[in-house]
C-alpha positions as CSV (number, residue, x, y, z in Angstrom):
1,M,-8.9,7.9,-7.1
2,K,-7.7,6.3,-3.4
3,R,-4.6,6.6,-2.6
4,F,-3.2,4.0,0.1
5,C,0.5,3.4,1.9
6,L,1.5,1.1,3.7
7,A,4.4,-0.2,5.6
8,L,6.3,-3.6,6.4
9,D,9.9,-4.4,7.3
10,L,12.2,-7.2,6.0
11,K,14.4,-9.2,7.8
12,N,17.8,-7.3,8.8
13,D,19.8,-9.4,6.5
14,P,21.8,-7.8,3.8
15,K,21.8,-10.8,1.2
16,L,18.0,-11.0,2.0
17,I,17.5,-7.5,1.2
18,E,19.2,-8.0,-2.3
19,E,17.3,-10.8,-3.0
20,Y,14.1,-9.4,-2.3
21,E,15.0,-6.2,-4.6
22,V,15.5,-8.6,-7.1
23,Y,12.2,-10.0,-7.2
24,H,10.4,-7.1,-7.6
25,Q,13.0,-5.7,-9.9
26,T,11.0,-8.7,-12.4
27,A,8.1,-9.0,-10.3
28,W,6.1,-12.2,-12.1
29,P,4.0,-11.2,-15.0
30,E,1.2,-12.9,-13.0
31,I,2.0,-11.0,-9.4
32,T,1.3,-7.5,-11.7
33,A,-1.6,-9.3,-13.7
34,S,-3.4,-9.9,-10.3
35,I,-2.4,-6.2,-9.2
36,K,-3.9,-4.6,-11.7
37,D,-6.9,-6.9,-11.6
38,A,-7.6,-5.6,-8.2
39,G,-7.7,-2.5,-9.0
40,I,-4.7,-1.0,-8.3
41,L,-3.8,1.3,-10.6
42,D,-0.4,2.7,-9.4
43,M,2.3,0.9,-6.6
44,E,5.9,1.5,-5.7
45,I,7.4,0.3,-3.1
46,Y,10.2,2.7,-1.6
47,R,12.6,1.3,1.8
48,I,15.3,2.6,4.0
49,E,17.5,0.4,5.9
50,N,14.9,-3.1,6.3
51,R,11.8,-0.7,6.4
52,L,9.5,-0.4,3.3
53,F,6.9,2.3,2.6
54,M,3.7,1.2,-0.4
55,I,1.9,3.8,-1.9
56,M,-1.0,2.1,-3.8
57,E,-3.1,4.7,-6.4
58,T,-6.6,2.5,-7.4
59,E,-9.6,2.5,-8.5
60,D,-12.6,4.3,-6.8
61,N,-14.0,0.8,-6.0
62,F,-11.2,-0.8,-5.1
63,S,-11.5,-2.9,-1.8
64,F,-8.6,-5.0,0.3
65,E,-11.4,-7.5,0.9
66,R,-11.8,-7.9,-2.6
67,K,-8.3,-8.4,-3.7
68,A,-7.5,-10.4,-0.3
69,E,-10.3,-12.8,-1.8
70,M,-9.0,-12.7,-5.5
71,D,-5.8,-13.8,-4.1
72,L,-6.4,-16.8,-2.5
73,N,-8.1,-17.4,-5.4
74,N,-5.1,-17.6,-7.3
75,P,-2.0,-20.1,-6.5
76,K,0.3,-18.0,-8.4
77,V,-0.4,-15.0,-6.0
78,Q,0.1,-17.6,-3.0
79,E,2.9,-18.7,-4.2
80,W,4.9,-15.3,-4.4
81,E,3.5,-14.3,-0.6
82,E,4.9,-18.0,0.6
83,L,7.9,-17.1,-1.0
84,M,8.4,-13.3,-0.1
85,W,7.5,-14.3,3.6
86,K,11.8,-15.3,3.2
87,Y,12.6,-11.9,3.1
88,Q,9.3,-10.7,5.3
89,E,8.8,-9.6,8.7
90,A,6.0,-8.3,10.0
91,L,5.4,-5.2,12.0
92,P,5.2,-5.6,15.4
93,S,1.8,-4.7,16.0
94,A,1.3,-6.8,13.3
95,K,-1.7,-9.4,14.1
96,E,-0.8,-13.3,12.8
97,G,-0.9,-13.2,9.2
98,E,-1.1,-9.7,8.6
99,K,2.1,-8.0,6.7
100,W,1.8,-4.1,5.0
101,L,0.4,-2.5,7.3
102,M,-1.9,0.5,6.4
103,M,-0.6,4.3,7.4
104,D,-2.3,7.0,8.8
105,K,-2.1,10.0,7.2
106,I,-0.5,12.8,9.3
107,F,0.0,15.7,7.4
108,K,-0.7,17.2,3.1
109,L,0.2,21.0,2.3
């Protein structure tokens, strides 16, 4: 099993943040299915203020490239991602179109 940690910001608007959380409390079934189909075994998202932190545990053969290809070919995932951009704000170091950025592990007990 692999573990990945990623970060993303939300637009700093309490109403938008609340809406974003509601969407994630009742995520579309097609979205959760696409996550599992890509080899993601578990996923958690945490928030402080407008900063998000995601932990993903995946199968050993998980690939971000394969996940991205699957997402591009899934109209429902594309619809979800477009909707989420209403709430999300790329980190300052993100390239054009990038959302979640991989975090570097700096400590392990």
